[in-house]
C-alpha positions in Angstrom: 52.5 72.7 -83.8 51.1 72.9 -87.3 50.1 76.5 -86.7 53.6 77.4 -85.5 55.2 75.6 -88.5 52.8 77.4 -90.9 53.6 80.8 -89.4 57.4 80.0 -89.6 57.0 79.0 -93.2 55.0 82.0 -94.1 57.5 84.3 -92.4 60.4 82.8 -94.3 58.6 83.1 -97.6 57.6 86.7 -96.9 61.2 87.6 -95.9 62.6 85.8 -98.9 60.3 87.6 -101.3 60.8 91.0 -99.8 64.6 90.5 -99.7 64.5 89.4 -103.3 62.7 92.6 -104.2 65.4 94.7 -102.6 68.2 93.0 -104.5 66.5 93.1 -107.9 68.2 95.4 -110.4 68.1 96.6 -114.0 71.6 96.3 -115.4 72.7 98.7 -118.2 76.1 98.9 -120.0 75.4 101.8 -122.3 73.9 104.3 -120.0 75.4 107.7 -119.0 76.8 106.6 -115.6 78.5 103.5 -117.1 80.0 105.6 -119.9 81.2 108.2 -117.4 83.0 105.6 -115.4 84.7 104.4 -118.5 85.6 108.0 -119.4 87.2 108.4 -115.9 89.6 105.6 -116.8 90.3 107.2 -120.2 91.0 110.6 -118.8 93.2 109.1 -116.1 95.4 107.6 -118.8 95.4 111.1 -120.5 96.5 112.7 -117.1 93.4 114.9 -117.0 91.5 114.9 -113.7 88.8 117.5 -114.5 86.1 114.8 -114.9 87.2 113.2 -111.6 86.8 116.6 -109.8 83.3 116.9 -111.4 81.9 113.4 -110.8 83.2 112.6 -107.4 81.2 114.3 -104.6 83.3 116.6 -102.3 82.7 114.2 -99.4 83.1 111.0 -101.5 84.3 108.0 -99.4 87.1 106.3 -101.2 88.2 102.8 -100.2 91.4 101.7 -101.8 91.8 98.0 -100.9 89.7 98.9 -97.9 92.0 101.8 -96.8 89.8 104.9 -96.4 90.9 108.0 -98.4 89.2 111.2 -99.4 88.6 112.7 -102.9 91.7 115.0 -102.8 94.0 112.2 -101.7 92.9 109.8 -104.4 93.2 112.3 -107.2 96.7 113.3 -106.0 97.6 109.6 -105.7 96.5 108.6 -109.2 98.0 111.7 -110.8 101.4 110.6 -109.4 101.2 107.5 -111.6 102.2 109.9 -114.5 105.4 110.6 -112.7 106.1 107.0 -111.9 105.2 105.6 -115.3 106.1 106.6 -118.8 103.1 104.8 -120.3 99.8 103.5 -119.1 97.6 101.4 -121.3 94.1 100.0 -120.6 92.7 96.7 -121.9 89.8 94.4 -121.2 87.6 97.4 -120.1 84.0 96.4 -119.1 81.5 98.2 -117.0 77.8 98.1 -116.2 75.5 100.0 -113.8 73.0 98.3 -111.5 69.8 100.3 -110.9 68.4 98.5 -107.8 64.7 98.5 -106.9 65.6 100.0 -103.5 66.9 103.1 -105.2 70.6 102.4 -104.9 72.7 102.8 -108.1 76.1 101.1 -108.4 78.5 100.9 -111.3 80.9 97.9 -111.5 84.0 98.3 -113.6 86.7 95.7 -114.5 89.8 96.4 -116.5 93.5 95.6 -117.0 96.3 98.2 -116.9 99.8 97.9 -118.3 102.5 100.3 -117.0 106.1 100.9 -118.1 108.1 102.4 -115.2 110.1 105.6 -115.6 112.7 104.4 -113.0 112.8 100.6 -113.2 112.0 100.5 -116.9 109.9 97.4 -116.2 106.6 96.6 -117.8 103.9 95.3 -115.5 100.2 94.5 -115.8 97.5 94.4 -113.2 93.8 93.5 -113.2 91.6 96.0 -111.3 88.0 96.3 -110.2 86.1 99.4 -109.0 82.6 99.9 -107.6 81.0 103.3 -107.6 77.9 104.3 -105.7 75.9 107.1 -107.2 73.6 109.6 -105.6 72.1 112.6 -107.5 74.6 112.1 -110.4 77.7 112.1 -108.2 79.9 109.3 -106.9 79.5 109.2 -103.2 81.5 105.9 -102.6 84.4 104.7 -104.8 85.9 101.3 -104.0 89.1 100.3 -105.8 90.7 96.9 -105.7 94.0 95.8 -107.2 97.6 94.8 -106.1 99.7 98.0 -105.8 103.0 96.2 -105.4 104.3 97.5 -108.8 103.5 101.1 -107.8 105.4 100.7 -104.5 108.3 99.2 -106.4 108.4 102.1 -108.8 108.1 104.7 -106.1 111.0 103.0 -104.2 113.1 103.1 -107.3 112.3 106.8 -107.8 113.2 107.5 -104.2 116.5 105.7 -104.4 117.5 107.6 -107.6 116.9 111.0 -105.9 119.1 110.1 -102.9 
């Protein structure tokens, strides 16, 4: 019984230590990847998607609130914001990149956006969060989380005006 308990305890400790090694990371907020993610947001506001084309891999998997999209669709979608909104402003912008011991690299980005609608004329703010997984200097997975209700409302108003 003691031997079994000892083996179980040893196994748990070994797994716990090895699991901890996998999840250990160096976190940086002023490295090239973090700064590039913040530039993605800046050029989005400026309606310039050249950097998006450059940094997102051709087969980048995009999850928008867990809905799977591709690179082309996400760039087309976010560029439409400049048709829907006459102004887009960023505040509370913070990002950092996690360099995990297992080799994975992820950038986490939090920010707020304020939009003024071209059709409703309403001002709205939303808080957003993105996670970007990097491989060989390219984003291979881009996860975006925020409430898109205001965009749906503005697109509906645009559609009603064109009818």
